[in-house]
N, C-alpha and C positions, 0 to 999 in steps of 0.2 A: 524610237519608241520609248515610252516612259519606263523608267527602271524602278518606280515606286508604287505601281498599281497594287501589288500584293506583297510588298517587301516589309520586313520588320526586324527589330532587334529585341532580343530577350536576354535580361540580366538575371543570373542565378547566383545566390538566393535573392528573392525580391525584397525580403525584409531581414533584418538582423539586429541583434543587441549585443554589444561588446563593451568591455571596460577600457578605460583610458590606458594607452600604451600597448594594448593587445592588437593582433592582426586578424584579418578576415579575407579569405580568397574569394574573389568574384570571377565569374566567367560570362562571356557574351556570345550569343548565337545570332548571326545575321542570315536572313533567308529572303527568297523571292526577288533577288536582283537578276535582271537579264544580262546576257553577255553582249557588250557593245561591239559593233562591227570593227571598230578600230583596234580591238584587242585580239584580232585573229590574224594569223600569218597569211602569206601569199598563197600557201597551199591549202588555206582554209582550216588550219589547226590553231587551236587556242594558244595564245602567248602565255608564257608563264611569268610568275613573279620575278620582277627585276628587269623585265624587258623595258626598253626605253621609249616605246611607243605610248602615246597617250590615247585614252578613249575619247569618246565624243563629249564627255562631260569635263574634259580637261584634267581627269584624275589619272594617276599612274595605274597600271594594271597590276594590282597586288592581290595576293591570296589566290584562291582557286576561282578565278573569274569565270570558270565554266558554269557555275551555278550557285554555290553556297559558301558560307564561312569566310566572307571577305573580312579584312581587319577592322578594328575599332580603336578609337582613342578614348581615354578615361579622364574624368574630371570629378571634383568634389565641391558641391555647392557652387557649381559653375566655374570653379578655378581649375584649369587644366593641371592634372597631376596633384591637385590639392595644395595645402600648405600646413605650417606648424599649428595653426589655430583650429582648423577643421579636420586635420588628418591628411595623409598623403596616400597616393595610389600609383603603382608603377605600371609599365606597359603590359604586364601579364595579368593585371587586375588584382594584385595583392595590396589590400588596404591596411595601413598602419594608423591606429587611432592616436590622437594627440596625447601628450603627457597630462594635460589638464582639460577637463570636460568644458566645452564651450557653453555659452548661454545664448540661445537655447541649445539643448543637448541633442536635438534631432538634426541629422545631416543627410544630404542626398548624394549618392554615387551614381554617376551617369556614364553610360557607354554610348558613343556616337560613331556611326558607320564612317570608316575612313574613305570609302568610295562614294557614299552618298550622305553628306553631313546633315541633311535634313531628317535623317532617320536616326533615332536614339531611344534609349530606354533607361529608366531610373530605378534604383533600389533605395528603400527607406531604411536608414540606419539610426538606431538609438544608442547614445553613448552613456555609460555609467561610470561612477568613480571606481577606481581600482580597489582590490582587496588589499588592505594594508599588511605589511610584513614587518615585524619587529625583530631587530637583530641584537639590540642591547639596551640596558637601562642603567642610568647612573644618578645617584648612588643606588646600590642594591640593598642597603641597610639604612633604615631611618629610625628615629626615636619617637615615642609617643609625643604628639604635639604637631606643630606646623612643619611641613617639609616641602621640598622642591625636587622634582624628578626631570631628568633629561632623557627622552626616549628616542632612540635612533632606529632607522630601518629604511624601508622603501615604500613608495606608493602611498604616502600620506597626502590626503587632499585638504584643501583649505576648509576649515570648519571641523576638522577631525578632533575627537575628544579622547583623552586618556581615561580609561575606566580602572578604578582601584577598589578592590573588594566590592565590586558591583556598583559603585557610585561614580558618577562622572566628576572629574576634577576640573578646576579652572585651567584651561589649556590654551597655550599660545603657539600658533603655527609659525615655525621658523623657516621650514623648507619642506619639500617632499620627502626629505630624509631625516627631519628632526622636529620634535615637539617638546615644549617645556610645560610642565603641569605643576600646579601647587595644590596642596590640600592639608588636612589635619588628621593625623592618625590617633585613634582612641585607645583607651586602655583595653577595650574588648578586642582590639585587632592585634594585640601582641602575638607574634608568631609569623609564619610565612603567609603573605597575602599575594594573590594572583592579580595580574593586571592585563588589560588588552588595549588595543587602539581601535576605535570605531570611526570609519569614514562616514560623512553625511550623505544624504540623498543628493542626486539620484543614485539609486543602487546601493543604499547604505548597507555596509557589511563590516564585520569585526574580524580582526586578525585571527588566523587559525590557531596560532601557537601563543600561549600565555607567557608573559614574563613574570618573574617572581621577585618580591621585595620583602625583606625580613624587617618586621616592626619590633623594636626593642624597647625595654623599659627606659624611661628618660634617665640620664645620668643624675646621680645624687648632686644636689646643689652644693657648691663649696660651703663648708661650715665656717662661719665667722669665728674668729678667735674668741675663746670663752671670756665672758665679761663677768667679773666678780664684783658684786655690790649687793647691798641689802634690798634695793629696789631696782629692777632692770626693765626698761621699756623696750619692747620690740616694735619699732615703727614700721616694720614690714609686715606685721601680722594684724589684720583687722579683726575686731571682735564685735559680735552682735548677740546680745542675750534677749533682746526684745523682738527679734525678727525683722527689725528695721535699723534705722540710724540711732544708735544708743546715745550719741551726744545730743542729737535733736530731742530725744525723749527726756534726757536729763534736764536740758534747758526748759523744756515744756513743763516739767514737773516743778521747776523752780520759778516759773514766770508769772505766778498768780497768787493773790491773797484775797480774803474776804473784804467786802467794802468797808470803808472807815465807819466806825460806830460813833464818831464824834462829828461835831459841826466843823465845817471848813473843807469837807470833801477831800479831793486829792490835790487841791491847789497848793497848800502849804508844803507838801512833801514831794511833789512830782519831780522837781529838779534834783532832789537828793536821790530819789529812786532811780531816775533815768541815768544818773551818773554812776550808779552801782551796777545795774544790770538791765536787761530789756524786759520790761513787764509786758505781757501779751493779753492777759485776761483780768477781769475783776469779778469776784463772786459776790452776788447780791443775795443776802439772806435777811429774813424778817422784813421783806420789802413789799409784800402784796396785801398788807392788812386792810387798806382802805380801797382796794380795787373793786369796782362794781360796774354793772351795766345799767344805763339809764333806760327810760321808757322806750327810747328809739333803738335800743340795742347797742349803743355806743359805749365804749370803755371810759369810765370816769375815775377820779381819784388817783390811786397809784402814786402818791406823792413821793414816797421813799424810792420806789422803782424809777420814777422819772428823774429824781435827783441823781441817782447812780448812773442811769443811762446818759445823762448829760456829761458826766465825767468820762464815761466809757467812750462816747462818741468823740468828744473833744480830744481825748488822748489816743484815738485810733486803736482802742482796745476791743476785745471780744467779750460780750456779756455772758455770764454764767449765772443763771437765775434759779434760785431755790423756790420751788412751787409746791402747792398743796399742803403747806404747813398748818394752816388754820382754816376753820370753817368761815366762808365769806359771810360777813354780816348782812349783805344785801339780799341774801336768800332767806326767806322767813321759815320758821319752824325748826323743830329739833332735828338735826341731821340724821339721828337714828330712826326717825319716823318719816323721812323724806319719801315722797312718792315719785312717780314718773315725771311730773311737772317740775318739781324742784331739781331733780337730777338733770333734766333737760336744760334748766337754767344754768346749772353748774357746768355742763358740757359747753354751753355757749360762752360762759365766762372763761373757761380754759382755752378755748379756741381764740377768743378775743385777745387774751394776754399774749399767747404765743404769736399770733399774727401781728399784734402791735409791735412786739420786739423785732420780729423778723422783717416786717415790711413797712410799718407806718411811722415809727419814731423818727423824728427829724426829716420825714418825707420819704426816706428810702429804707429805713430800718437798718439791719446789719446783715452782712453776707454770711456770717457765721454766728451761731448762738447755741448754748448748751442749757437745757432745762433739767434740773436735778430735783427729783420728787422727794419731798419731806426731808427731815434731818434727824438722824439717830432715833427713829421711831421705836427701836427695840428697848432703849433705855431712857428716853427723855422723861423728865418730870414736870415739864411745862404743861399745865392743864389745857392751854389753848391748843396744843399739838395733839392731844388725845381726844379729838372731836368726834370720833366714831366708836369710841369704847364706852362701855356701860357706866364707867366711873372714871373720874380724872385721877384717881389714886390707884389705878390698876397696876399690879406689880410689874417690875421690869422683866421682860422676856415672856409676858403673858401672851397666849395665842391670839387674844383679841387685838393686840397691837399689830400683829402681822396680817390679820384679817382686814383691819383698817387700811393698812398699806396697800394690799392687793386691790382693794376697791378704788382708792384714790389714784393709784398708779394707772389702772386701766383707763380712766378718763383722760388723764394727761397724756398717756401714750397715744391715745386716739387723736387728740388735738395736735400733737407734735407730728404724728405720721401724716395727717391731712395737710398741714402747712408745708411739711417737707416735700410731699408729692406735688403740691401746687407750685413749689419753687425749686425745681431740680438743679438750678444753677447756684443755689445757696446750700450751706452746710448747717442744717437745722437738726439737732440731735437731742436725745433724752438719756438721762443717767439715773441709776438707782443701785443700791438702796441707801447710800449715804450713811454707812454704819461701819463699825469696826468688826472685830471677831468675837464680840462678847457672847453671841449665841452659843458658841462652843462651850462656854463655861456655865451655861444654864442647866447642863445635865443631858441635853440631847446629843451632844457630841457632833452635831452637824453644823455646817456653815449655812447661815441664812442666805448668803449670796448664791450658793449652789442650789438651794431649794427654789428660789425665785427664778433662776435661770431655767431650770427644768420646767417649772410651772408655766412661765411665760412663753417658752418655746412651744409647749403643747397647746397653748391658747392662741399662738400666732401673733403675740404682741411684739411691738418694736422695742428693741433694747440695744442702744448704741454704745453705752459706756457702763461698766460695772464700777460703782464708786465706793471707795473705802475711806475710813478715817483711821489714822495711825498716830499714836502718841507713845513716846518713851520706849519702854521695853517691848511693846508690840512689834517694833521693827525687827526683833529677833525671830519672830514667827512669820514675818511678812512673806518670805520666799515660799515657805511650805504652803501657806494658805492661798497665796496668789497663784501658785502653780496648780493647786487643786481647782481654783476657779477657772484658770485657762483650760485645763483638761475638760471641765464640765461644759464650757462654752463651745469647744470644738465638737464634743460628743452630742451637744444639743442643737447643732446647726447654726451657731453664732460665731463662726471662725474669725470674722472681721471686727467683732466687738472688742473695744479697748478696755483696759483696766486702768483706772485713775485713782490716785489718793487725793480726794477733794478737800480734805482737812488734815493737816498734819503739823506736828511740833514736837519739841523734845519733851514737853510735859503738857498735859491737858489742864493743869492747875495754873492759877494766876498769882498766887501768893504762897508764902511759906517755904520751908527748906526744900520740899520736893518740886518746887517750881523754879528755883534759882538757876537751874541748868538753862532755862530759856534765855536768860540775859547774859550768860557768860561764854567764854571760849569753849567750855565743855559742850555747849549746845551746838557750836560750829562743828566740832569734831563729830558729834552725834549726827548732824545733818549730812555729812559726807558718808558715814556708815549707812544711814537711812537710804541715801541715793543708791549706793551699791546694792543694797538688798532689794530696792524697788526694781532696778534693772534686771536683776536675776529673776524676779517675779513677773517679768514682762509688762511692768507698769510703764505707760508712755505719756502720762500727763498728771497734773495735780494742781493743788492750791494750798498755800500756806494758810495758817489760821487767820491772822489779821495784818493789815498794813501798819497800824500804829497802836499804841497802848493807852491812849486817853479816851474817855467816854463822854457822851452827851455834849454839853456846851463847855466842857472843860478844855477849851482850846489852848490854854496856857500850860496844861499838863500838871496842874497842882496835885491831882490824884492819879497821875499816870503810873502804870504798874510796870516797872522794869522787868518783872519776872513773868509777864504775859508773853505768850508765843506771838511775837509780832516782829516785823522787819525793823521798825523805827521806835525810838523812845522820845517822848515829848517832855521837855523841861524848860520852864521859863519861856514858853512859846517858841522854842527852838527844837528842831527835830534832828536827832542823831541816829546813825545806823547802829544796831546791835551787832555783836560779833557774828551771829548767825547770818545776818544780811551780807556780811563780808565774805562768808563762805559761798553765798549765792554769786557774789561778784567774781570769785575765783572761777567757778564753773563757766560763767558767761564769757570770760576772757579766753577760754580754750577754743581752738579752731580745728578744722578738718573733721576727721572721723575717729571713733574710739579705737584704741590700739591695745594690744596685749601688754600686760605688765605682771611681773613675777616678784614676789616679796620673800624675804628670808624667813623660812619656817621657824627659825629660832627666835624670831621677833614677831609673835602672832598679833600684836596690837597695831601693827602697821597696816593701814587700809589705803589702797592706791587706786587712782583713776587716771588714765592717760589718753592723749589724742595726738594726732599730727596731720599736717598737710604737706604740700610740696616745699614750703619754706620755713616751717616751724614745728616744734614739738612741745607738748605741755604735759605736766605731771603734777597731780595733787596727791600728797601723802598726809594722812591724818593719824596721829598717835591716839588711838581710841580704845578704851575699855571702860564700861560704866556699869555699875551694879544698881539695878532699879528695884531690887528687893528692899522692903522697908527696913529690914534688920541691918543691912549693910550699905544703904544708899550712899553712893558716892563714886568718885573717880578712882579707878584701879590702876591707872597707868603709872609708869615711872619715866624719868628722863631717858631718851634714847639717842645714841649716836648713829646717824644714818648716812650711808653712802648711796649715791644715785648714779645710774649709768643708762645710756641710750645706745641701742644698736640698730643697724639697718636704717639709719636716717637717710632720707632721700637727698641729702646734700653733704658735702664735705668742705673742709677749709675753715676759715675764721668764722666764728659765731659769737653772738652776745647772749649771755645768760642773765635773765632777770629773775629774782626770787622775791616772793611775797609771803608774809607770815601773819598768822593769827595765833596768839598765845596769851598767857596771863597778863601781859603788859602791852602787847602790840595789837593794833587793829581791834581793840577791845574796850568799848565804852565802860564796861563793868569795872575796869581798873580805876577809873575816876569816881564812879558811883560808890564803890566800896570804901574808897578813901574819903568820901564826903566832899569831893571837889567837883567844880565845874570844868569840863574839858576846855582847853585853850581855844579850840576851834572845832567846827564840824569836820574839816578834812583830817584833823588829828585822830578822829575816831573811825575814819574810813580805812579801806584796805591799804596797808602800807607796803611799799617796796623797800625791802631791807638791804638788798645788795644788787649790784649789776656789774658784771665783769666779762672780760673777753676770754674766749677759749678757742680750741680748734678741734674739729671733728676729723678724724683720720679713718678713711674707708667707711664712713657712716657710723663710726663708734665714738662715743664721748663719755668719759667718766668725770664726774664732778667731785670737788673736794667734800670731805665729810662734813655733816651738819648736825648740830645739836637740836633735837626736838624735845621741848619740855612736855609736861603732862597736858594731854588733850590739845596739843599744838597741831596746827594745820599749816602746811607749807605748799606753795605753788611755785614750780619752776617753769619758765618759758624759755626755750632755746630757739633762737631765730637768727637768720642771716643778716 
């Protein structure tokens, strides 16, 4: 008879969820099996377990063959007794989960009737990662900054993370008993911080007991040996007063001048300029006088502008165009009486000029251009520039001047904004008001620059650059006023607007005793002092007054003015650099980023500027003090003995030290001019290297031999491997 008509196996529990390495007891109940005839004795009594007779199915008579609970065999995922991957189970039904959760994490535990193998039952088992246990952490003390922890314990699963102060660290799984984690402790975490280990899914869970790590203040860095010198450069301490790269800002302030006012353009002097420093921009002023729109709305004229753009394009420079200076002659009528039609014509002309420079000149225009509105409207005496005031003799500082500026600026700002938005891949910007700080002295006590910033912010006008003009003693108040402008820009919603000095020089005059500083080494020392004040005032760009000092068709320089603020002087058709241009050359030779420099307080006339990179360090020292008051106008410095040292240099061992000098006789064209002599050559007037010697840096420290700096002398040291 069949033994399986109503037979079954039941496994308890039918489902279970346990963690890796844990145990689960299963039991099996077999029911409904009939007692086979062969398992009865001669007297008709049931045989008992262990009897050697076999039943009709060829199975031993095991268990209570009289009716229920015959024996079973156990398997896991079809493997008798299981294995290390899916877990093991013994003859009593005790299941031991594997040390590592398999994939997939579901396994089947099956009980099969030993008497009737066709009868079986299965339990569904879900395996989860174990709960991690932490026994130790090393080290248990770390300093603020980067750290590495080794966490030991048991039951760590692959993918486990070390949690430190609530944050997951970068964790490497070494074994079920060890994790290595890296992280960064912050100043705010100083003290005892708790940590845990968290195993991943399936069954993600965190260690029950926390470990503790003490975060300590970082150890004080070893202090280098004290360096005694009048000027000490710390190459390990970066400096930024502009909020960006100060050395880039310095070179950007030194890299432009107004377009040549003489015939010949840049061609005669380009080789000289490029041998001195990198010119980046050229400022075009008085260049839009004949610009007009023809009947078809096309731009015509602009002869001076086109001439300058030709030079700018050929030399790969950036145009800086002064706009709005004069009333366009192509628009009829008195500008004071213009109606909507004339102002519409003016708007069209503004747009045409901006678009021409940005997109049309030479077929592609320029990728970057700056348009500066008017020129010194608060003080100009040029009748052409006072084209919206009631009289051309309106007093300096008169409110009608500022009213004119606001009107003109609004039209050009609209044009620049339109072209800039049409060309987001180009840098098209507008600057204003191209003036100094003279409004402070008119009695209002307020900076015009701050007034227009607030007004234009309220009107929603574009303002990319606040432009200043600085000459002579105004450099002494540049920091104060420029910082005031910076504060006003931030408060008015112009945090990214730059401050540039778009016209500057040691003197605004071109002749006479008060202009002589422009042509001498005193002007070079002034230029270094000006640069330091500009950086403190967050100035990031600028333009020197002029490229050279001859005018009109005087290409031979017969009437060239040595005392004009210009880079070059023209004499007998030859161009020579002035001493101030050699100061530009000094700054251009510096590499890396700006670094900290300290000067001897007992020698207050020493002005210093330093930089370094991975293989060199540079230092400029100017012996500067000048009285710009008319009663005592002149150089106040005395000869100085100067010692120079560098510390925290990024290199040690043998180095070469090159020193360049500008003083009364060196790198100074004025030395020959005053003597009534022609320089022996152009190179003789350029920046001179006065010494080059070998030295050795020990532990990043280098002290140089003392040097004599004469009155208004400027020296550049370059230390390099």
